[in-house]
N, C-alpha and C positions, 0 to 999 in steps of 0.2 A: 310767637310774638313776632310782630312785624320789624323790619329792619328800620323803619322810621315810624314814629307816632306824633301825634299832634294833640297837645294838651290845651284844651279850651276851658274858658271860665266866662259863663253868662254869655255864650255866643262870640266871645273874643278869643283870637289865637294868642295864647301864652308863650308857647315854645314849641318848635319842630325840630327833632333830633332823633338820634338813635336811642334806644331805651337806656343804654348805659350812660350815655351823654346827659340825658334828662335826669338820671339817678345821681351822677356824680357831680353835675354841673347845673342844679336848676337855676332858672334865670330870676325867679322871685319867691317870695315865701308860699304863695299858692302852689306852685308847682312843686316845691320842697315838701309841702305838707301833703300833697295829693299822691305822689309817687313813693312807693315804699310801704311795707307792712311790718312792724308799725312805722308810723309816719315820722319824718324828721321831728327832733325836738327843737322848739323855736323858744328862745329865752331873751326877754329884755335886758339890756345892760347899757352901761357907759363905758366908752373906750378912751383911755388916755395913757400916752407913753408905754403901749405895749401891755397894759393891764386891763382887763374887763372887769367892772365892779358890777355886780348883780344887785337887784333890789334887796336882797336879803343881807347885804354886806360881805358876801363871799367874794373873793377876788381870784382871777385866773390870769397866770402870767402867760403871755403868748410869746413864742420865740419870734425874734426879729425878722427871720427869713419869711414868716408867714404874712406879716402885715407890711413889710417893706415894699415899696412900689404900689402902694393902695392908698387912695385918698378915703380914710376911713372916718367918718365923722363921729362926733362924740356919742350920740344917740344910736345905738345899733340893736339889731336882732341878731343874737348868735345862733346859728344853726348847727346841729351835730346829730347824726344818726345813731339810732339805738345801738348798733354794733360797735361804734366808737367810743362808748362810754362803758367803763369796766368798773366792776365791782370787786373789792377785796376786803379781807378782814386784817390786813396788815398795813402798817404805816407806809405812806407813800408821800412823795413830793407833789404838790399840786392837787392833794386829795381833798374832798370834801366829806365831812360827817353827815351821814344820813340815817333816816329810820325806814325800813322797808314797809310800804303801805299794803301792796299785793305782790305776790310771787306766783306767776303763772307757769307752771312746769309743763313744758311741750315735749319731753322725753329727752332730748339732746341739749336742750338750754332751757333757761328761764327766761321770761320777759319780767323785769323787775320794776315795779312802779314805786315812785317815791316823790314827795314833794320837794322842789328845789327851786328856790327864787321865785315862788309864788306860782309855779307851773307844775303839771303833772309830768314828771319826767320819766321816760322808759328806756331801760337799758336792756340789752340782750346779753345773758351771761351764761357761760357754760356751766355744767352741772359738777364742778369740781368740789363745791362745798354744798352741803345742805342749807338752803335758804328758806326762811319763812317770815310770815309776817311779824312785825315789830323787832326783827334782828336789827342791830345796830352795826353799820359798817362804813366802808368809805368808797366813794366813786372817783374816779379820776377820768378826765377826758383825754383822747389821743388829739393833741394839739396840730398834728399834721393833717387832720381831717375837718377842721373847724371851716364853717361858712360864715361870712359877714353879710348881713342885709342891712340896708339903710332903713331905719325905722319910720322915715317919713313916705318914702316911695315904695318900700318893701322889695326894691330891686337887690339883686346881687351886687357886691362890691368886689369887682374883678381886679386882678393884678394888671397893673399897666403894663403894656409890651414895652421892652427896651428897644432902642433904634441903633443897637450894635449892627456892625456890618454883617456879621456871621448869622444874623437872624433872617437874611434875605437869601442864603444860600443853602 
């Protein structure tokens, strides 16, 4: 793979960066869904006071250090990569009850498909447990890996830079 790549959409440059930069910090939802296999999960939600409320009523508490310093509008698209969604059969804080719709065994991991907040959500799960269709379990998101996109512009909502003196040295 090249040291820098260009992601284009309909003849327009969306982002130029190293592959890892594009993967970790996509500039918009097009780039987020273009890079990665499977693609980043994109879920509509409402953000207020550190809580994302999804269309199905589920709520995700976001640690303050994740959203502090960002101007996050109420209507957002939450992005999360499949490897940052964890499946468990145990009770977890911030977990969501799901039913597995499809379980693709790839040898060392499963691609687990479920419906969540009106979208087909895909997670990558190790083969620690036998997973099959119609199993009921919980998923939880690695909140350190959340991406926030503006639902109107579909652009990433970045953390604002601080203007402390030590940022310049």
